[in-house]
N, C-alpha and C positions, 0 to 999 in steps of 0.2 A: 311954416308947416300948416297944412290944411287941418280943418276941424276933424275930418275923418281920420287923419293920421294921428292926431292927438288922442282921439278916443281909442285908437287901436293900441296905444302904448300900454304896457302892463302897469298897474297901479303899484306903488311902493310906499311903505311907511317911512322911507328914508328921504330926507331932503338933501339930495346929492349936491345941489348948488351951495347949500349952507355948509355941507361937509367939506367941500373944496376950499372954503374960506376959513376953515378951522385952523388954529395955530399949529397943530401937529401936521396937518396936510401941507400947509404953507412951508413949514420947516423942512419937510421932506423934499418939496420942490426946490427950495433954496439950496439944500445940500446937493441935490442932483445938478442944479444949474451952476453952482460954484465949481464943479468939476468939469462938466460938459462944455460950457461956453468958452472958457479959456483954451481948452484943448481943441475945440472946433476952430477957433480963431487961429491958433498956432498952425493947425494943419492946413487951413485954407491959405494962409500967408506962405507957408512952406511950399504948398502945391503950386500956387500961382507964381511964386518966385522961380520955381523950376521951369514952368512952362514959358514964362517971359524970358528967362535966360536962354532957353533952347531956341526961342524965336529970334531974339535980338542980340544975343552974344554967342554966336556960333564958334568964334575963335576961342573964347573962354571955355566953352563946353568941350571943344576938341583938344584941350590941353592933355597931353599924354601923362599918365600917372605911372604905369609900368607896362612895357610891351605895347600891345595894341589896345590896351584898356585905357580909356580916356575919362576925364572928369564927368562928362555927360552921362556915360554909362553907369558910373558909380553913384551919381546923384539919382539917376532913374531907379536903380536897384534900392537905394535908400528910401525911395517913396514906398516901396513894398514893405520894407522893414518897418518903417514908421507906421504904416497901416496896421501891421500885426501888433506892434508894441502898444499902439493906442487901443486896439481891441482888447488885448490882454489886460491892460491897465483898467479899462472900464469894467470888464467882467470882474476883476478882483475888487475894485471899488464898489461895484453894485452888490457883490456877494457880502462884503463886510459892512457897508453903510446903508445901502438902499433896501435890499431885500428884507432884512429883519424888521425895519420900520414899516415897510409895505405890508408884511405879514401881520403886524400888530393892527394896522389900520383895516386890513381886510377882515380880521377877526372881530374888530369893533363893529364894522358894517354888518357882518353876519349876525352878531348879537342884536343889533338894532332891528334887523329884518325879522328876527324871531319874536320880538316883543309885540 
């Protein structure tokens, strides 16, 4: 960052870098990561397994399930369902666990700014 850019930044009474290292902020990040990281890994494995199966196991994906509906079609639709379930799960989790703690931290920062 150039000196001119540094000088243009608004001055603040808050040391945001120190705040990011505070136990409460780190606990919030840890809470978020313990939910998000495993879910992201699960979804990526599930997604790439589907793509690889479609590419390298066409006979398996063409297995009829009922009528003209085959396994590949059902697994493809399951990708959409999984996306919606993950989204709803995260929103519920965030509303219950993340948002209340975030609000507390935001209020703390606002109090610090007013001092």
